[in-house]
C-alpha positions in Angstrom: 115.0 -7.0 76.0 118.3 -8.4 77.4 118.1 -11.4 75.1 118.5 -9.2 72.0 121.3 -7.2 73.5 123.7 -10.2 73.6 123.3 -10.7 69.9 124.8 -8.7 67.0 121.4 -8.8 65.5 120.9 -9.7 61.9 118.7 -7.2 60.2 118.4 -9.3 57.0 114.8 -10.1 57.0 115.0 -11.9 53.8 117.8 -14.2 52.6 120.3 -13.0 50.1 119.3 -15.7 47.7 115.7 -14.4 47.8 117.0 -10.9 47.1 119.1 -12.0 44.2 116.3 -14.1 42.8 114.3 -10.8 42.3 117.1 -9.5 40.0 116.0 -9.8 36.4 119.4 -9.1 34.9 122.0 -11.7 35.8 124.8 -9.4 34.7 123.8 -6.9 37.4 124.2 -9.7 40.0 127.8 -10.4 38.8 128.6 -6.7 38.8 127.2 -6.4 42.3 129.3 -9.2 43.6 132.4 -7.9 41.8 132.0 -4.5 43.5 131.3 -6.2 46.8 134.5 -8.3 46.7 136.6 -5.4 45.5 135.7 -3.5 48.6 135.3 -6.2 51.3 138.1 -8.6 50.5 140.9 -6.0 51.2 139.2 -4.7 54.3 138.6 -8.2 55.8 142.1 -9.3 54.8 143.6 -6.3 56.5 141.8 -6.7 59.8 142.2 -10.5 59.8 146.0 -10.3 59.3 146.3 -7.6 62.0 144.3 -9.7 64.5 146.0 -12.9 63.6 149.4 -11.3 64.0 148.5 -10.1 67.4 147.1 -13.5 68.3 150.3 -15.3 67.4 152.4 -12.7 69.2 150.4 -13.1 72.5 150.3 -16.9 72.1 154.2 -17.0 71.9 154.5 -14.6 74.9 151.6 -15.6 77.1 154.0 -16.6 79.9 156.5 -13.9 79.2 156.9 -11.6 82.3 157.5 -8.7 80.0 154.0 -9.1 78.6 152.3 -9.5 82.0 150.8 -6.0 82.1 149.7 -6.0 78.5 148.1 -9.4 78.8 146.3 -8.2 81.9 145.0 -5.2 80.0 143.8 -7.5 77.2 141.9 -9.7 79.6 140.0 -6.7 81.0 139.2 -5.5 77.5 138.0 -8.9 76.4 136.3 -9.6 79.7 138.1 -12.9 80.3 140.1 -14.3 83.3 142.2 -17.1 81.9 145.0 -17.3 79.3 143.0 -19.9 77.4 139.9 -17.8 77.1 142.1 -14.8 76.0 143.6 -16.8 73.2 140.1 -17.9 72.1 139.0 -14.3 72.0 142.1 -13.1 70.1 142.1 -15.7 67.4 140.2 -14.4 64.4 137.8 -16.7 62.6 138.1 -17.6 58.9 137.7 -14.8 56.3 135.2 -16.9 54.4 132.7 -16.6 57.2 133.2 -12.8 57.5 132.6 -12.5 53.8 129.5 -14.7 53.8 128.0 -12.7 56.7 128.9 -9.4 55.0 127.1 -10.7 51.8 124.0 -11.8 53.7 123.7 -8.8 56.0 124.3 -6.2 53.4 122.6 -7.9 50.4 126.0 -7.9 48.6 126.6 -4.3 49.5 123.2 -2.9 48.4 121.5 -2.4 51.8 120.5 1.0 53.1 122.8 0.5 56.1 125.8 -0.4 54.0 125.4 2.6 51.7 124.4 5.2 54.3 126.3 4.0 57.4 129.1 1.7 56.2 127.3 -0.9 58.4 128.3 -4.2 56.7 127.1 -6.7 59.3 123.7 -5.3 60.4 125.0 -4.4 63.9 122.6 -2.6 66.1 123.2 0.4 68.3 122.0 0.8 71.9 124.0 3.9 72.6 122.3 7.2 71.7 125.6 9.0 72.0 127.3 7.1 69.2 126.9 7.7 65.4 123.9 5.7 64.2 120.9 5.7 61.9 117.3 4.6 62.3 115.9 1.6 60.5 112.7 2.1 58.6 111.0 -0.7 60.5 110.3 -0.8 64.2 110.0 -3.4 66.9 106.5 -2.6 68.0 106.8 1.1 69.0 110.5 0.8 69.5 112.8 2.4 67.0 115.6 0.1 65.7 119.0 1.8 65.5 122.0 0.6 63.6 125.6 1.7 64.1 127.1 4.2 61.7 130.8 3.7 60.9 133.3 6.1 59.4 134.5 3.4 57.0 134.0 -0.2 55.8 137.2 -1.1 57.6 135.9 0.2 60.9 132.8 -1.8 60.4 134.8 -5.0 59.8 136.9 -4.3 62.9 133.9 -3.8 65.1 132.3 -7.0 63.8 135.4 -9.1 64.7 135.5 -7.4 68.1 131.9 -8.3 68.8 132.3 -11.9 67.8 135.4 -12.1 70.1 133.7 -10.7 73.1 130.0 -11.5 73.1 128.7 -14.3 75.4 126.5 -15.4 72.5 129.5 -16.8 70.7 131.4 -18.7 73.4 130.9 -22.0 71.6 131.9 -20.5 68.3 135.2 -19.2 69.8 135.9 -22.6 71.4 135.4 -24.4 68.1 137.4 -21.8 66.3 140.4 -23.0 68.3 140.0 -26.6 67.1 139.1 -26.1 63.5 139.2 -23.6 60.6 136.5 -25.4 58.7 133.9 -22.7 57.9 131.1 -25.2 57.4 131.5 -26.5 61.0 132.0 -23.1 62.5 128.9 -21.4 61.0 126.7 -23.8 62.8 127.7 -22.0 66.0 126.4 -18.7 64.7 122.7 -19.3 65.3 122.5 -16.5 67.8 123.7 -13.9 65.3 120.3 -13.9 63.6 116.7 -14.3 64.6 116.5 -16.8 61.7 118.8 -19.2 63.7 119.5 -22.4 61.8 118.1 -21.0 58.5 120.7 -18.2 58.8 123.6 -20.6 59.3 122.5 -22.8 56.5 122.4 -19.8 54.2 125.9 -18.8 55.3 127.2 -22.3 54.4 125.4 -22.0 51.0 126.9 -18.6 50.3 130.4 -19.9 51.1 130.0 -22.9 48.9 128.3 -21.3 45.9 130.8 -18.4 45.8 133.8 -20.5 46.7 134.6 -18.1 49.6 136.8 -20.8 51.2 139.6 -19.7 48.8 140.0 -16.6 50.8 141.1 -18.7 53.8 144.2 -19.8 52.1 147.5 -18.1 53.3 
């Protein structure tokens, strides 16, 4: 269905809080989170700084004749026509949101797709020619496929790319130009998951409970 193809598709059928609630040993939860942050924070920081640096460079030179061809190439890549929309696409959103989504989608780095495919964000695959793995559950008789990445960093990079290009997140990108407040921004991610508002509320709760906003500081 075309509706589903514009989404990044959350495959988290249960909330992370529910998953963690099933843990009987609280120490294992802390160890799980510690391992998760050790892996994801550097990867997200690296991609974020790379994207933000490029965003600032293009913003400074958006009217520079020397950048005309490069900017034209970027517009084609991001499927936009105006300078304004290009900058919206290029500006990366707060790292706290990326971390929260990574935590929810991968169940703090314990999901099958995280372990076997480096798929941190539950991103689906519709291309049979790309590396991917099948999910254990089906949509009716249809097999669900998720992308398989060579590394966690590659998964993070693809996640940011999808957020910056998908029509489903136009409002998110617009708001991202006006504020860096993760609590306001996550409300515009209802189309990331079939759980809609429940999903965005969970993201806000994960950010708050784990103080993920501290990773947004320079």
